[in-house]
N, C-alpha and C positions, 0 to 999 in steps of 0.2 A: 504494499499499500504506499500511498504517498504520505509526506509528512507536513505538519502544520507548525509554524513558528508561533509559540504563545506570546501574549502581551504580559509584561512583568507585573504591571499594576494598572488599576483603574484611575480615571481622571475626571474631575467634575468641570463643568464650564458653565459660567454665569454671565448673563446679559443684563444690563441696566438701560432703562429707557425713560425718556422725558418727552412730553408733547403738549401742545396748547392749540386752541382754535378760537379766532376772534370773528364774530359776525360783523360784516360791513354793511350789507343790505339784506333785508328779509321781507319780501312780499309775496302775495299769493302765487304770482306768475314768474317771479324771478327772485333768486337769492344769490348772495355772494359773501364767501368768508375767506379768512387768511389763516394759515396754520403753518407750524413748523414741528420737527421732530429731531430728537437726538438719541443715539444708541451707542452703548459702549460694551465691547466684548472684554471681559475681565482678562488681562494679561496680553490682550491683543489690540486690535485697532478700533477705531470709532467711525460713525457716520452722522451726517447731518442733512436734514431736508429744510432748506431755506432760499427762497420763499417758496411758500405752497399756496395755491389758490383752488378754491372750490366753488363751482357755480351750478346752480339749478335753473333750468329753463324748459318750460313745457314738460315734455316727456324725457328730457336729457339730463344727466348729471355729469359734470365735467370737472376733472382735476388735472392740474398742471403745476409741476414742482421742479425745482433745481436740487440735484443731489450731489453731495460731496462726500467721498469715502477715502479714508486714509489706508495706509499700508495694513494688511492683515485683518481686513473687515469684510464680511459677507452679509449683505442685507437679508432679512428673512432667513436667519440660520435655522430657526426651528420652524421650517415651514411644513406643508402636508406631506412631503417626501422625507422627512427627517429619519422616520423610523426604518426607511429603506437605505438611506444614504450615510447614517451615523457610523456604520461599519460594514465594509465590503471586503470580500475575499478576493485577493489578487495573486497571480503566479509570479514568483521571483525567479531570477535567473540562476539563483544558488542551487547547486546540485549537492546532495548529501553524499556521503563516502560510498554508499551502497547503490548510488545512481538513481535514487527515487527523487521525484520532483518535490519542491518545497513551495508551501503557500503561506502567505502571511495576511494580516488584517490591515486595512487602510481605513482610518477614521476620518470622519468629515473634519473634525478639528485639525487634523494634520494639513489639510489643504489651506488653511489660513496663512501658513509661514510664506507660501508662494504668491499670495495675493497682493498686487501693487495698488497704489492709490489711483483713483479715478473720479471724474466728474462728469456730469451731463443732465439730460432732461428726461423726465418721465411724464407721461400723459395717459389719461384714462377717459373713455367715453362710454357711458351706460345708458341704454335706452329702455324705457318701459313700454312695453308693447301691449297696450290695452289691459294692464293689470293680469294678463295672462302668462306673459314671458318676459324675461329680461335678457338683453344682449348687451354684452360688455366687451370692448376691445381696448388693450392696453399696449403702449409701445414705449420702449426705453432705448436711449443711445447714450452710452458711457464711453469716455475716451481719456487718454493721457498721452504723454510723449512716446511711449512704447507699445501700448495696447490698442489694437484694432478690433478685437473681438468683444464689442460692447453693445451690439444690437440685439433687443430682445422684443418678441412679439407674442401676445397671447389673446386668445378669444374664448368667450364663454357664453354659452346659451343655457339659461335656466328657465324651465317651465313650471308654472304653478297650475296644475290642472284641476279647476274646480269642479269639473264634471265626474271626476273619480273620486268617490267618498273616501276620506282619511289619507289619501296620498298628498303630502304636503309639497314635495318638491322633486323635480327630476331634472339633473343638469349634466352637461358634458363640456369639457374644457380641453383646449389643445394649445400648445405654445412651443417656441423655440427661444432659447436663452443663450446670451453671450456668444454670438456668432459674428462673423465678418459680414455676412449678408444673410437675409432671410431666404431659405430655399423652399419653394413650393413644389419643386420636382421630386425631391427626395424627403417626403414627410417623416419618414422613419430615419433619424439620424441621432447621433450622441447628445445633441443638445435639445432634443425634442422630448416632449411627454405628452400623454392624453391620459384624462381621467374622467370618471363619472361618479355621480352620486344620486342615490334615491332615498327619500325621507318619507317614512309612513307613520302616521299619528297612531299611537296606542292609547293615549288618554290625554287629559288636559294638561298633564305634567311630564309625559314621556313621549319621545319619538324613537322609532327604530330607524337607524341609518346604515345604509349599505354603500361602501365606497370602493372603487376600483381605480387603480393607477398602473400606467405602464410606461416605462422608459428604457433606454437602449444603451448597450455597450458593444463597441466595435472591437471585439476581442482579437481578431486576426489582422486588423489594421488594413482591410482591403477597401474601405470606404463604403461598404455596404452592410446593412443590418439584414442577417438571415440566420435561420436556426433558433431553436429554443434557448441556446445558451447566451445569445445576444439580446434577447428580450426578457426584461425583468418585469414581472407582473406581481401585484400585490392587491390583496381584497381583504376588507375588514367589515365586519357587522358590530355595531354598537349602539348603546342607548344614549340619546340626548335628553338633558333635563331642561324643563322650562319653568321659570319662576316668575 
């Protein structure tokens, strides 16, 4: 059998955050506010959003913000893919004395050491489609002196089906993150992910939530995603509490 290299000790990671929002204009047909956010990963870098503006007009909600991230900082570190990405098995080139291949674990925290500072813009547009569905599109463009892989695009469609009793929500999301350019020819690539969520109401205080996520790893570096080994899938079933 092959061998696995153990991790000597566990390590905690802590993130601190601070934000505010100030309303500028609040009318029935139009609203405008200003906001800012700050986050710090303990023992690593920090990031700030300033200025940030949120607008509401008819069926649309718009956000536009300037982002500035220092070295060793990743926004959304504890995102919805954290459970899958916090520790990944990788093959190392180290060969044991008996010729068996060795594997090791790569943590998400270890990626922070190679992250360089960047700054850029983030924008989000959300449309309320007749109180039946929500369509959201977000785009980010980050850059610095040496980094060009800073473009990200996400799209999400959430349906609130009133005609199906107790079904609260059904949504699907697709995105590509931190790329030189957004590729629509190869939707499956290492920077892409797809996800879905279904929420079913059990009572006035509990919802049953089913989540599915899929992202990709080009293990043989041929530029193509194929085979089960290069498609990482996760599915979870849980209870959401409402207060």
